[in-house]
N, C-alpha and C positions, 0 to 999 in steps of 0.2 A: 694578796701578793700581786695579782694582775689587775686590780680594780682600776688603776690609773689608765689602763689600755682599753677599757671598755668604753666605747664612744656612744653606743645606743643599746637599748634593751627593747625587745618586742614582747608584749604580753597582753593577752585578752583584747586583741584588736587595737592596741595603742602602741605607739612608738615613743619611747622615753629617752631623754638625753642622759647619758651616763649609765651606771650599773644598778640603778634603783627604779622603783615604780611609784615614786611620789607624784601626786597629781600636779604639782607645780613644774614637773619636768616633762610633761606631755608635749610632744612636738606635733604629733598628728594622730588622727583616729581613722580606722577603717571600719565601715559598716555598710552592709548591703551592696557591696561592690564598688563603693565610692570612698575616696580619701578626702579627709577634711583637715583644715588647719587646727592645731591644738586639740582641745577636748570637745570641740564643737561638732554638731551634726546638722547645722543649718546649711541649707542649699547655698547661701551666699558665701559660705566658707569652703565649699567643695572645690578642690584643686585638680582632681582627676578621678578616673574610674577604670575598673578592669571589666572587660567583657570578652569572654572566651580567652583567646591567647593574646589579646591586644590590650595595650595601655593607652588611654586617652587623656589628654591634657585639657582642662577646662579653661578656655580663653574667652572670658566674658559671656559665658552661657553656651558657647559653641564648643563641642567636644572634638578636638583634633587628634587623629590617630598619630601616636608618637612612635611606639615600639611594639614589637612582637616578641614574646617569650616562647621559645620552642626548642626541644632537644638540648637543654642546658646551654642555650645561646640566646643572646639578646640581639635582635635585628633592628636597625633603624627603619622606620616606616612600616609598611604592611607586608612586604615581600621577603621571603626567607632565602634571599640570594647570598652567596658567600661574600660578595662585595659589600653587603649591608651589615655584616656582623660587627657589632660594637664591642661585645665582651662575651666571655664564657663564664659559667658558674657551675658549681657542683651542688648536688642535693636540691631540696625544695626551698624556694624563697617564700616567706610569708607574704600574703597579698600586699600588705602595706609597704613592705620593703621593696617589692616589685614596683609599685607605683612611685615611690620616692626615688628609686634608682632611675626610672625612666624620666621623671620630671627633672632631676638634677643633671642627668646626661644631656637631655634636650637643651637645657639652659646653657650648658657648657659648650654645646656644638653651635650655638648661634653666633 
């Protein structure tokens, strides 16, 4: 009934497009604190990483701090100032979703 509304599915460290977990629908993979494009875990396909409360974007091998996730809030940069709040969320976000959220928000803010 609601299948058409499901945009992404997260399961077993992978983010899939739509409501199924078919390998051809893999958008990204999360493994050992890093996020990779598609089904890959090659370093050349690493687009970001999570370390502690921070999300880093991989810019040609240099990891740039993008966001901080803390107290159900997403902050731009590394400081938890109210002026840096980008969004609020409820519950726990899977690590891959956290990374993708940070990377997509960062690109939108440029």
